[in-house]
PyMOL Python script that loads the backbone (N, CA, C, O; Angstrom):
from pymol import cmd

cmd.read_pdbstr("""\
ATOM      1  N   MET A   1      -3.018   2.038  21.429  1.00  0.00           N
ATOM      2  CA  MET A   1      -3.339   0.764  21.131  1.00  0.00           C
ATOM      3  C   MET A   1      -1.914  -0.200  21.121  1.00  0.00           C
ATOM      4  O   MET A   1      -0.948   0.133  20.435  1.00  0.00           O
ATOM      5  N   PRO A   2      -1.910  -1.274  21.860  1.00  0.00           N
ATOM      6  CA  PRO A   2      -0.691  -2.175  21.811  1.00  0.00           C
ATOM      7  C   PRO A   2      -0.703  -2.804  20.372  1.00  0.00           C
ATOM      8  O   PRO A   2      -1.692  -3.092  19.698  1.00  0.00           O
ATOM      9  N   PHE A   3       0.590  -2.946  20.068  1.00  0.00           N
ATOM     10  CA  PHE A   3       0.728  -3.628  18.697  1.00  0.00           C
ATOM     11  C   PHE A   3       0.714  -5.123  18.753  1.00  0.00           C
ATOM     12  O   PHE A   3       1.742  -5.800  18.775  1.00  0.00           O
ATOM     13  N   ASN A   4      -0.508  -5.609  18.776  1.00  0.00           N
ATOM     14  CA  ASN A   4      -0.672  -7.013  18.916  1.00  0.00           C
ATOM     15  C   ASN A   4      -0.768  -7.874  17.585  1.00  0.00           C
ATOM     16  O   ASN A   4      -0.579  -7.308  16.508  1.00  0.00           O
ATOM     17  N   THR A   5      -1.029  -9.093  17.631  1.00  0.00           N
ATOM     18  CA  THR A   5      -1.040  -9.932  16.519  1.00  0.00           C
ATOM     19  C   THR A   5      -2.168  -9.583  15.480  1.00  0.00           C
ATOM     20  O   THR A   5      -1.979  -9.783  14.280  1.00  0.00           O
ATOM     21  N   ARG A   6      -3.394  -9.035  15.980  1.00  0.00           N
ATOM     22  CA  ARG A   6      -4.336  -8.698  15.074  1.00  0.00           C
ATOM     23  C   ARG A   6      -3.987  -7.488  14.235  1.00  0.00           C
ATOM     24  O   ARG A   6      -4.331  -7.379  13.058  1.00  0.00           O
ATOM     25  N   SER A   7      -3.237  -6.522  14.946  1.00  0.00           N
ATOM     26  CA  SER A   7      -2.800  -5.279  14.231  1.00  0.00           C
ATOM     27  C   SER A   7      -1.725  -5.586  13.156  1.00  0.00           C
ATOM     28  O   SER A   7      -1.622  -5.000  12.078  1.00  0.00           O
ATOM     29  N   GLN A   8      -0.925  -6.614  13.622  1.00  0.00           N
ATOM     30  CA  GLN A   8       0.145  -7.057  12.642  1.00  0.00           C
ATOM     31  C   GLN A   8      -0.521  -7.699  11.505  1.00  0.00           C
ATOM     32  O   GLN A   8      -0.048  -7.463  10.393  1.00  0.00           O
ATOM     33  N   ARG A   9      -1.584  -8.505  11.600  1.00  0.00           N
ATOM     34  CA  ARG A   9      -2.194  -9.074  10.482  1.00  0.00           C
ATOM     35  C   ARG A   9      -2.871  -8.109   9.584  1.00  0.00           C
ATOM     36  O   ARG A   9      -2.889  -8.278   8.365  1.00  0.00           O
ATOM     37  N   GLN A  10      -3.491  -6.986  10.238  1.00  0.00           N
ATOM     38  CA  GLN A  10      -4.209  -6.011   9.623  1.00  0.00           C
ATOM     39  C   GLN A  10      -3.161  -5.301   8.663  1.00  0.00           C
ATOM     40  O   GLN A  10      -3.434  -5.123   7.476  1.00  0.00           O
ATOM     41  N   LEU A  11      -2.011  -4.922   9.193  1.00  0.00           N
ATOM     42  CA  LEU A  11      -0.839  -4.227   8.578  1.00  0.00           C
ATOM     43  C   LEU A  11      -0.490  -4.987   7.351  1.00  0.00           C
ATOM     44  O   LEU A  11      -0.424  -4.442   6.249  1.00  0.00           O
ATOM     45  N   ALA A  12      -0.248  -6.370   7.568  1.00  0.00           N
ATOM     46  CA  ALA A  12       0.116  -7.356   6.470  1.00  0.00           C
ATOM     47  C   ALA A  12      -0.977  -7.304   5.292  1.00  0.00           C
ATOM     48  O   ALA A  12      -0.666  -7.219   4.104  1.00  0.00           O
ATOM     49  N   SER A  13      -2.148  -7.360   5.715  1.00  0.00           N
ATOM     50  CA  SER A  13      -3.272  -7.314   4.764  1.00  0.00           C
ATOM     51  C   SER A  13      -3.327  -5.949   3.888  1.00  0.00           C
ATOM     52  O   SER A  13      -3.582  -5.895   2.685  1.00  0.00           O
ATOM     53  N   LEU A  14      -3.058  -4.951   4.673  1.00  0.00           N
ATOM     54  CA  LEU A  14      -2.912  -3.587   3.871  1.00  0.00           C
ATOM     55  C   LEU A  14      -1.588  -3.495   2.954  1.00  0.00           C
ATOM     56  O   LEU A  14      -1.602  -2.897   1.878  1.00  0.00           O
ATOM     57  N   ARG A  15      -0.518  -4.095   3.437  1.00  0.00           N
ATOM     58  CA  ARG A  15       0.525  -4.195   2.737  1.00  0.00           C
ATOM     59  C   ARG A  15       0.364  -4.950   1.353  1.00  0.00           C
ATOM     60  O   ARG A  15       0.795  -4.504   0.290  1.00  0.00           O
ATOM     61  N   ARG A  16      -0.282  -6.096   1.493  1.00  0.00           N
ATOM     62  CA  ARG A  16      -0.586  -6.982   0.352  1.00  0.00           C
ATOM     63  C   ARG A  16      -1.522  -6.176  -0.663  1.00  0.00           C
ATOM     64  O   ARG A  16      -1.339  -6.103  -1.878  1.00  0.00           O
ATOM     65  N   MET A  17      -2.579  -5.573   0.076  1.00  0.00           N
ATOM     66  CA  MET A  17      -3.459  -4.712  -0.852  1.00  0.00           C
ATOM     67  C   MET A  17      -2.769  -3.691  -1.565  1.00  0.00           C
ATOM     68  O   MET A  17      -3.018  -3.493  -2.754  1.00  0.00           O
ATOM     69  N   ARG A  18      -1.776  -2.912  -0.832  1.00  0.00           N
ATOM     70  CA  ARG A  18      -1.102  -1.882  -1.531  1.00  0.00           C
ATOM     71  C   ARG A  18      -0.063  -2.458  -2.658  1.00  0.00           C
ATOM     72  O   ARG A  18       0.192  -1.794  -3.662  1.00  0.00           O
ATOM     73  N   GLU A  19       0.467  -3.627  -2.439  1.00  0.00           N
ATOM     74  CA  GLU A  19       1.313  -4.430  -3.601  1.00  0.00           C
ATOM     75  C   GLU A  19       0.532  -4.592  -4.675  1.00  0.00           C
ATOM     76  O   GLU A  19       0.930  -4.334  -5.811  1.00  0.00           O
ATOM     77  N   TRP A  20      -0.778  -5.082  -4.378  1.00  0.00           N
ATOM     78  CA  TRP A  20      -1.687  -5.563  -5.498  1.00  0.00           C
ATOM     79  C   TRP A  20      -1.871  -4.232  -6.310  1.00  0.00           C
ATOM     80  O   TRP A  20      -1.598  -4.216  -7.511  1.00  0.00           O
ATOM     81  N   HIS A  21      -2.300  -3.196  -5.707  1.00  0.00           N
ATOM     82  CA  HIS A  21      -2.645  -1.966  -6.549  1.00  0.00           C
ATOM     83  C   HIS A  21      -1.424  -1.582  -7.320  1.00  0.00           C
ATOM     84  O   HIS A  21      -1.574  -1.197  -8.479  1.00  0.00           O
ATOM     85  N   LEU A  22      -0.166  -1.652  -6.764  1.00  0.00           N
ATOM     86  CA  LEU A  22       0.991  -1.454  -7.597  1.00  0.00           C
ATOM     87  C   LEU A  22       1.081  -2.225  -8.808  1.00  0.00           C
ATOM     88  O   LEU A  22       1.197  -1.703  -9.917  1.00  0.00           O
ATOM     89  N   ASP A  23       1.021  -3.619  -8.578  1.00  0.00           N
ATOM     90  CA  ASP A  23       0.983  -4.548  -9.590  1.00  0.00           C
ATOM     91  C   ASP A  23       0.014  -4.225 -10.637  1.00  0.00           C
ATOM     92  O   ASP A  23       0.378  -4.211 -11.814  1.00  0.00           O
ATOM     93  N   GLN A  24      -1.226  -3.957 -10.290  1.00  0.00           N
ATOM     94  CA  GLN A  24      -2.310  -3.753 -11.247  1.00  0.00           C
ATOM     95  C   GLN A  24      -2.020  -2.389 -12.013  1.00  0.00           C
ATOM     96  O   GLN A  24      -2.323  -2.345 -13.206  1.00  0.00           O
ATOM     97  N   ALA A  25      -1.480  -1.324 -11.435  1.00  0.00           N
ATOM     98  CA  ALA A  25      -1.179  -0.067 -12.021  1.00  0.00           C
ATOM     99  C   ALA A  25      -0.042  -0.281 -13.031  1.00  0.00           C
ATOM    100  O   ALA A  25      -0.124   0.306 -14.110  1.00  0.00           O
ATOM    101  N   LEU A  26       1.009  -1.070 -12.775  1.00  0.00           N
ATOM    102  CA  LEU A  26       2.056  -1.246 -13.685  1.00  0.00           C
ATOM    103  C   LEU A  26       1.560  -2.203 -14.800  1.00  0.00           C
ATOM    104  O   LEU A  26       2.040  -2.016 -15.918  1.00  0.00           O
ATOM    105  N   ARG A  27       0.739  -3.116 -14.653  1.00  0.00           N
ATOM    106  CA  ARG A  27       0.140  -3.885 -15.781  1.00  0.00           C
ATOM    107  C   ARG A  27      -0.762  -3.029 -16.663  1.00  0.00           C
ATOM    108  O   ARG A  27      -0.776  -3.176 -17.886  1.00  0.00           O
ATOM    109  N   ALA A  28      -1.521  -2.124 -16.020  1.00  0.00           N
ATOM    110  CA  ALA A  28      -2.374  -1.299 -16.882  1.00  0.00           C
ATOM    111  C   ALA A  28      -1.524  -0.287 -17.685  1.00  0.00           C
ATOM    112  O   ALA A  28      -1.909   0.047 -18.806  1.00  0.00           O
ATOM    113  N   LYS A  29      -0.428   0.195 -17.179  1.00  0.00           N
ATOM    114  CA  LYS A  29       0.400   1.103 -17.730  1.00  0.00           C
ATOM    115  C   LYS A  29       1.104   0.576 -18.970  1.00  0.00           C
ATOM    116  O   LYS A  29       1.227   1.237 -20.001  1.00  0.00           O
ATOM    117  N   VAL A  30       1.619  -0.832 -18.775  1.00  0.00           N
ATOM    118  CA  VAL A  30       2.144  -1.438 -19.884  1.00  0.00           C
ATOM    119  C   VAL A  30       1.156  -1.820 -21.073  1.00  0.00           C
ATOM    120  O   VAL A  30       1.547  -1.941 -22.234  1.00  0.00           O
ATOM    121  N   ASP A  31      -0.072  -1.986 -20.696  1.00  0.00           N
ATOM    122  CA  ASP A  31      -1.345  -2.222 -21.550  1.00  0.00           C
ATOM    123  C   ASP A  31      -1.675  -0.869 -22.177  1.00  0.00           C
ATOM    124  O   ASP A  31      -2.425  -0.915 -23.152  1.00  0.00           O
ATOM    125  N   GLY A  32      -1.260   0.270 -21.797  1.00  0.00           N
ATOM    126  CA  GLY A  32      -1.852   1.530 -22.420  1.00  0.00           C
ATOM    127  C   GLY A  32      -3.077   2.058 -21.824  1.00  0.00           C
ATOM    128  O   GLY A  32      -3.810   2.844 -22.424  1.00  0.00           O
ATOM    129  N   LYS A  33      -3.325   1.570 -20.490  1.00  0.00           N
ATOM    130  CA  LYS A  33      -4.687   1.877 -19.908  1.00  0.00           C
ATOM    131  C   LYS A  33      -4.339   2.930 -18.840  1.00  0.00           C
ATOM    132  O   LYS A  33      -4.219   2.681 -17.640  1.00  0.00           O
ATOM    133  N   LYS A  34      -4.182   4.223 -19.460  1.00  0.00           N
ATOM    134  CA  LYS A  34      -3.828   5.388 -18.397  1.00  0.00           C
ATOM    135  C   LYS A  34      -4.755   5.539 -17.384  1.00  0.00           C
ATOM    136  O   LYS A  34      -4.337   5.606 -16.228  1.00  0.00           O
ATOM    137  N   GLN A  35      -6.091   5.614 -17.639  1.00  0.00           N
ATOM    138  CA  GLN A  35      -6.977   5.838 -16.573  1.00  0.00           C
ATOM    139  C   GLN A  35      -7.003   4.750 -15.575  1.00  0.00           C
ATOM    140  O   GLN A  35      -7.099   5.066 -14.389  1.00  0.00           O
ATOM    141  N   GLU A  36      -6.932   3.562 -15.899  1.00  0.00           N
ATOM    142  CA  GLU A  36      -6.864   2.456 -14.920  1.00  0.00           C
ATOM    143  C   GLU A  36      -5.543   2.480 -14.057  1.00  0.00           C
ATOM    144  O   GLU A  36      -5.528   2.296 -12.840  1.00  0.00           O
ATOM    145  N   ALA A  37      -4.477   2.721 -14.811  1.00  0.00           N
ATOM    146  CA  ALA A  37      -3.166   2.934 -13.957  1.00  0.00           C
ATOM    147  C   ALA A  37      -3.242   3.960 -13.063  1.00  0.00           C
ATOM    148  O   ALA A  37      -2.874   3.767 -11.904  1.00  0.00           O
ATOM    149  N   ASP A  38      -3.753   5.253 -13.488  1.00  0.00           N
ATOM    150  CA  ASP A  38      -3.856   6.245 -12.484  1.00  0.00           C
ATOM    151  C   ASP A  38      -4.628   5.884 -11.308  1.00  0.00           C
ATOM    152  O   ASP A  38      -4.284   6.274 -10.193  1.00  0.00           O
ATOM    153  N   PHE A  39      -5.725   5.111 -11.511  1.00  0.00           N
ATOM    154  CA  PHE A  39      -6.562   4.721 -10.328  1.00  0.00           C
ATOM    155  C   PHE A  39      -5.840   3.955  -9.389  1.00  0.00           C
ATOM    156  O   PHE A  39      -5.849   4.237  -8.190  1.00  0.00           O
ATOM    157  N   HIS A  40      -5.135   2.882  -9.923  1.00  0.00           N
ATOM    158  CA  HIS A  40      -4.314   1.986  -9.163  1.00  0.00           C
ATOM    159  C   HIS A  40      -3.178   2.759  -8.400  1.00  0.00           C
ATOM    160  O   HIS A  40      -2.994   2.614  -7.191  1.00  0.00           O
ATOM    161  N   PHE A  41      -2.477   3.541  -9.148  1.00  0.00           N
ATOM    162  CA  PHE A  41      -1.419   4.404  -8.385  1.00  0.00           C
ATOM    163  C   PHE A  41      -1.888   5.235  -7.229  1.00  0.00           C
ATOM    164  O   PHE A  41      -1.266   5.421  -6.183  1.00  0.00           O
ATOM    165  N   ARG A  42      -3.209   5.769  -7.588  1.00  0.00           N
ATOM    166  CA  ARG A  42      -3.709   6.601  -6.495  1.00  0.00           C
ATOM    167  C   ARG A  42      -3.980   5.829  -5.265  1.00  0.00           C
ATOM    168  O   ARG A  42      -3.760   6.360  -4.177  1.00  0.00           O
ATOM    169  N   TYR A  43      -4.430   4.646  -5.337  1.00  0.00           N
ATOM    170  CA  TYR A  43      -4.774   3.744  -4.109  1.00  0.00           C
ATOM    171  C   TYR A  43      -3.534   3.352  -3.616  1.00  0.00           C
ATOM    172  O   TYR A  43      -3.387   3.313  -2.394  1.00  0.00           O
ATOM    173  N   TYR A  44      -2.537   3.029  -4.421  1.00  0.00           N
ATOM    174  CA  TYR A  44      -1.104   2.647  -3.851  1.00  0.00           C
ATOM    175  C   TYR A  44      -0.703   3.828  -2.988  1.00  0.00           C
ATOM    176  O   TYR A  44      -0.415   3.688  -1.800  1.00  0.00           O
ATOM    177  N   ASP A  45      -0.689   5.074  -3.657  1.00  0.00           N
ATOM    178  CA  ASP A  45      -0.173   6.127  -2.777  1.00  0.00           C
ATOM    179  C   ASP A  45      -1.039   6.387  -1.493  1.00  0.00           C
ATOM    180  O   ASP A  45      -0.461   6.703  -0.453  1.00  0.00           O
ATOM    181  N   LEU A  46      -2.369   6.268  -1.528  1.00  0.00           N
ATOM    182  CA  LEU A  46      -3.249   6.440  -0.388  1.00  0.00           C
ATOM    183  C   LEU A  46      -2.890   5.410   0.730  1.00  0.00           C
ATOM    184  O   LEU A  46      -2.957   5.744   1.914  1.00  0.00           O
ATOM    185  N   LEU A  47      -2.512   4.164   0.350  1.00  0.00           N
ATOM    186  CA  LEU A  47      -2.283   3.217   1.303  1.00  0.00           C
ATOM    187  C   LEU A  47      -0.939   3.239   2.025  1.00  0.00           C
ATOM    188  O   LEU A  47      -0.733   2.555   3.028  1.00  0.00           O
ATOM    189  N   GLY A  48      -0.002   4.078   1.459  1.00  0.00           N
ATOM    190  CA  GLY A  48       1.340   4.165   1.900  1.00  0.00           C
ATOM    191  C   GLY A  48       1.315   4.602   3.255  1.00  0.00           C
ATOM    192  O   GLY A  48       1.749   3.774   4.056  1.00  0.00           O
ATOM    193  N   PRO A  49       0.854   5.864   3.796  1.00  0.00           N
ATOM    194  CA  PRO A  49       0.805   6.151   5.078  1.00  0.00           C
ATOM    195  C   PRO A  49       0.302   5.134   6.217  1.00  0.00           C
ATOM    196  O   PRO A  49       0.714   5.106   7.377  1.00  0.00           O
ATOM    197  N   ALA A  50      -0.629   4.344   5.670  1.00  0.00           N
ATOM    198  CA  ALA A  50      -1.284   3.265   6.517  1.00  0.00           C
ATOM    199  C   ALA A  50      -0.375   2.075   6.876  1.00  0.00           C
ATOM    200  O   ALA A  50      -0.577   1.414   7.895  1.00  0.00           O
ATOM    201  N   VAL A  51       0.625   1.817   6.025  1.00  0.00           N
ATOM    202  CA  VAL A  51       1.535   0.655   6.249  1.00  0.00           C
ATOM    203  C   VAL A  51       2.916   1.002   6.483  1.00  0.00           C
ATOM    204  O   VAL A  51       3.747   0.116   6.682  1.00  0.00           O
ATOM    205  N   GLU A  52       3.262   2.390   6.473  1.00  0.00           N
ATOM    206  CA  GLU A  52       4.582   2.859   6.752  1.00  0.00           C
ATOM    207  C   GLU A  52       4.584   3.213   8.143  1.00  0.00           C
ATOM    208  O   GLU A  52       4.366   4.370   8.504  1.00  0.00           O
ATOM    209  N   VAL A  53       4.844   2.169   9.031  1.00  0.00           N
ATOM    210  CA  VAL A  53       4.817   2.322  10.396  1.00  0.00           C
ATOM    211  C   VAL A  53       6.305   2.829  10.720  1.00  0.00           C
ATOM    212  O   VAL A  53       7.257   2.195  10.263  1.00  0.00           O
ATOM    213  N   PRO A  54       6.509   3.989  11.519  1.00  0.00           N
ATOM    214  CA  PRO A  54       7.814   4.344  11.906  1.00  0.00           C
ATOM    215  C   PRO A  54       8.469   3.521  13.011  1.00  0.00           C
ATOM    216  O   PRO A  54       7.891   3.214  14.053  1.00  0.00           O
ATOM    217  N   GLN A  55       9.716   3.191  12.702  1.00  0.00           N
ATOM    218  CA  GLN A  55      10.484   2.250  13.696  1.00  0.00           C
ATOM    219  C   GLN A  55      10.768   3.171  14.816  1.00  0.00           C
ATOM    220  O   GLN A  55      10.571   4.385  14.765  1.00  0.00           O
ATOM    221  N   ARG A  56      11.296   2.451  15.950  1.00  0.00           N
ATOM    222  CA  ARG A  56      11.436   3.229  17.183  1.00  0.00           C
ATOM    223  C   ARG A  56      12.617   4.219  16.919  1.00  0.00           C
ATOM    224  O   ARG A  56      12.564   5.264  17.566  1.00  0.00           O
ATOM    225  N   GLY A  57      13.631   4.061  16.103  1.00  0.00           N
ATOM    226  CA  GLY A  57      14.652   5.011  16.062  1.00  0.00           C
ATOM    227  C   GLY A  57      14.332   6.105  15.021  1.00  0.00           C
ATOM    228  O   GLY A  57      15.093   7.069  14.933  1.00  0.00           O
ATOM    229  N   ASP A  58      13.297   6.011  14.265  1.00  0.00           N
ATOM    230  CA  ASP A  58      12.843   6.906  13.207  1.00  0.00           C
ATOM    231  C   ASP A  58      12.123   8.157  13.832  1.00  0.00           C
ATOM    232  O   ASP A  58      11.954   9.179  13.167  1.00  0.00           O
ATOM    233  N   ARG A  59      11.714   8.040  15.111  1.00  0.00           N
ATOM    234  CA  ARG A  59      10.906   9.227  15.715  1.00  0.00           C
ATOM    235  C   ARG A  59      11.926  10.189  16.209  1.00  0.00           C
ATOM    236  O   ARG A  59      12.990   9.901  16.757  1.00  0.00           O
ATOM    237  N   ASP A  60      11.432  11.433  15.927  1.00  0.00           N
ATOM    238  CA  ASP A  60      12.335  12.590  16.289  1.00  0.00           C
ATOM    239  C   ASP A  60      11.482  13.574  17.306  1.00  0.00           C
ATOM    240  O   ASP A  60      11.999  14.599  17.751  1.00  0.00           O
TER     241      ASP A  60
END
""", "prot")
cmd.dss("prot")
cmd.show_as("cartoon", "prot")
cmd.util.cbc("prot")
cmd.orient("prot")
């Protein structure tokens, strides 16, 4: 699939969602809400592979 404007927008949306989960996880951790922090950290980790697109030079 070609890397078009739509796929760029989708990646940007996933990146924003991932950053939101990180922000929520850190806030929950500071507030002492371990279960909530774990939930958001889990989703932050799960979204990582979806937004970490290898650059042309990174492929071996």
